[in-house]
N, C-alpha and C positions, 0 to 999 in steps of 0.2 A: 504494500500500500504506500503510495507516494503522498506525503503530507506537505502542504504548502507552508513554507517558512516565511518569516518576516524579512525585511531587507537585511542584506549583509551589513555588518557594522564593525567599526573599530572604536575602542574606548581609551580615553586618557584617564588613568586611575592613579591615586596616590600609592606609592610603594611603602609597605610597613617599615622598611629599613631606611627610608628617606628617599627623596626625589620622586619622580613620576614615571610611570610606565605607559607605553602604547601597547594595547593588546587587541587582537582580533576577537570579535564577539564570540563567546563560547570557548575561547582558548584559555589554556592554563598558563602557558609561558608568555613572557613579554616579547613583543616584536622588537622593541627597543626600550632603553632606559635613559632618562634625562635628569639632569640636576634640577632644572627649573620647570615649572608648569608651562611657561611660554615656549621653551625649547620643545617640550613634548607636544604641545598644540601645533607648532609649526611643522614638526615632523609628521604628526598625525594627519594634518591637512594634505601634505604632499602624497602620503600613502593612500589616503582616502580618495583623493582626486584620481590618482593613477588606477585604483582598483574599482572606482565607482561605488563606494560604500558610504554609509551614513557614519559621521563622526560624532560620538557622544563624549562630552567633556564633564568629568565629575569634579566636585569639590572635595576637600579633605574628609568631609563627613560622609562621602559616598553618594550624595545627592547629585542628580544631573544638573549641571550649571548651564549647559547650552548644548546645541547640536548643530552640525553643518551637514547638509545633504549634498552628496556628490554622486548619488546614484540616479537611476531612472525614475524620477517621480512620475506617478501615473497621471497627475493633474498639475503640471507646472503652472505657476501663476503667470498671468499676462502682464506685460508692462516692461 
């Protein structure tokens, strides 16, 4: 049985040992590790654009602080 999944994602998450990680949604290991959140977001945007994924950016408390869509939105806004 083939179940439809949501959009492919990458996540910027705080690393418990310090710094920030870029992870593929559902992945255990970090794609890359960065000292600052800004560096992680910049790297995440490049990877997300290249792979056409949604980028979700978390705060230190784990809440989603923002997201960037680089995938195939079904209904892109006009304008």
